[in-house]
N, C-alpha and C positions, 0 to 999 in steps of 0.2 A: 268358166264360172272358178275362182278359187276356194277352198278351204282355208279357215280359220281353225288355230290350235290354242286352247286355252286349257286351265289346270283345274283340279276340282279345287284346291284349297293354296295359299301361298308355301306352305310348308310344304307340299307335292313337286313344287316348281323348285325349291332349295334344295329338296333331297336329290332331283332331276341333275340338277346345276355342281350336287357334292360328289356326282360319279367320276369316277377316274377317268384320266382323259380317252384312253381307248371306247368306253362305251358311250358318252358323253359327246364325241365326234362324228360317231355310228348313229346315232340319236339323232344332230343336226344335219346329218345328211338324208334320215331317212321322212324327219320332220321337213325336211324342205319341198321332196317329191311328194309328202300326204297333202299339203298345201296345193300343190299342182294335180295330185291325180285322185285322192280321195284316200278313203282308211285304210284301205285293203289294196294292198301289193302285194299278195301272194305270197308264197311261200318261195324261199324259206325265210322271208322278210319280214312279215306279218298272218299272223293265221285268226278264223274268225274263233271264239270259245262257246259261241249260241248265245239265246237272246241279247243279241247286242249289243257284248261285249267283245275286246279284242284284245289280242297281245303282240306288242313292237317287240323280236327277238333280236338281242343283241348281242352279238357275240365277238370278244377282242383278246388281246394278247392277256387280257386282265380275267376272261374267265367267262358268264355267260350272266348276260340279266336279262330281265326280262320288264316290261313298260305295258300296263294293262293301260285299254282307253276305249272311250264308245263315244257315240254320233249323239249332234243332238239337231235339231230342226234348224233349219238355216246356214246349213253343209258347215255345223262346228265343230270339232275332235277336241273331246276332253282328257287331258291327262287323270287319270284315277290312282294310280299308284306304282310303285317300280321295286324291285330287288332284285338282290344278288342270286342268279341258284349256284345251289351246293350240290345240287341231285339229278339224274335225269328226268325225276316226275317232278311236276310243279306242286307245294307242300298246299294241303286243302287251306290251311290258315290263310294264304298272301290270295289266293282266290274269292276266299269268303270276304276281304277285307276290298277288295277291288268292285265285287259283286255288290257289298252292302253301301260301297259309297256310289257306284253308278245308281242304285235304288234313289239313292237320298238327293243326289242332283237332279237325278230328271222331275222327282218327286217337289222338289224345291221349285224347279222354274215351270214344272205344268202348272203348277196353283198360279204361282207370279202373271202367267201369262193370259191362264183365266180371268183372274181379279181384274190384270188390265184390260182386258176383252170385254170382261161384262158391265165395267163404264159407260160404256157406251149405248145409250139408252135403243137405240134402234136392233143392236146385238141381245141386248137383256131382254126386248118383248120376243124376238122370235126363240130363243133360250125355252123362255118362259113358255112358249107356244106349243112348243115341242114335248112338255112334259108328260101326259098323258103317250103319248106314243113309244116313250123311252121307259114310263114303267112297265107298258105291256114286253117290252123288250126282256126288261131285265126279268120278269120270271120266268120267261127261256131260260136264258145264262143263267140262273141260279140255279132252274132246276138240270140243267145239262152239266152244269160244275157240280152237282151234289154227286150225281149218279156216274161223272169220269168221264160221257161220252162227248164223241165229237157230233157234229151234224152228218157226219157220212155213217155214223153209227147210226143216229136214231134213224136217216133214210132206209137205211136194210132192216132195222128190224121195223119199220110201216109197212116195207117192199115200195117202195120211191125211190127218189133222188136226190142227189143231194140238192140241186138248185131246186127243188117243189120244198124242200125244208127250208131253206134258206128265204126262199118267198114268202114262206106263212110267219116264217119270224117277224119278216119283216110288216104284218098286219095292216097293210097303206093299201086303201084304195080298191081295185081289184079285187085285188089281194089277199082280205081279209077272210079269215078261214073259216067254215063253218064245226058247231059245235061237234059234231062226227070227227071232224080232223081233229081238233082241239082234242078229243078224247082219247084220237089213236095217238098222237103223241103223249097225252099222261101217259098213258098207258106203258110207253116204249119206254118210258124213265121209271116205271115202276111208280108213279105216281096217279090222283084222281085230279078230275077235273071238280073247280067249284064253283059258282057262276055266283055273285053278290049284286044287289041293288041298293048301293049306298044313298041317303040324301045329300044332294047336295049340302042344302043349307045348314044341317047338322055338320058336314063333313069342314063347312065355310066356320061356322062360329066353336068347332073343337080345336081347329089352326089359330083361327084367333085369339080362342083361348091360351093353347100354348106358348104363341107369341109376347100375348101381352105377359104371360107367371113367366118366361124369360127373361124380358127387356126387364121385368123388375126386380128378379136376381142378381142380372149384370148390374142394376145400379146398388141395390144393397152391395155387393163385392167392392163396389168403385165408393162406397162409404166408408 
């Protein structure tokens, strides 16, 4: 199955087309192979930069150039940014530009995919039905992020295995954790465990009120 090469914007495509002939010839040769073999051709042709970012390494009589790119679902390669290299090290601003564009591109297309998926009634029903499960997961993720630790590190602090912590965080079926286990988890992150009983009717009324207020605000803004 082949890969498809696309571009962050029309201007990026034009910038690549405007590269000196030596660079552009090599770019075309590499892109031909990336469509067949994928984004990572290996050194010295391509290099993984971390977090899903790659660089295409171009060298010709004109000097050295780089083209940053990332991948998307559907075997798509997205060219983000190109520049001519004037020193051994990649200037931080060039890398920052590529990282920013990758984030923007992925965020935009992820939101587009989500919006299209939720247009299906069956998907929307499944998505809404998972709300409680994923709010449970959010508590674990937020606590670990705030403490700056991984699952493996939590497991070490508790005296268990990473797989046991993973099962705890799933919080589903037979893996539903006990209060004592949750307290251990909380203490490992420098937190304390709090349990609350929320009146469902009051909660629904509050949510409905918030929704009605938001809708009125939108109407006033539109007017």
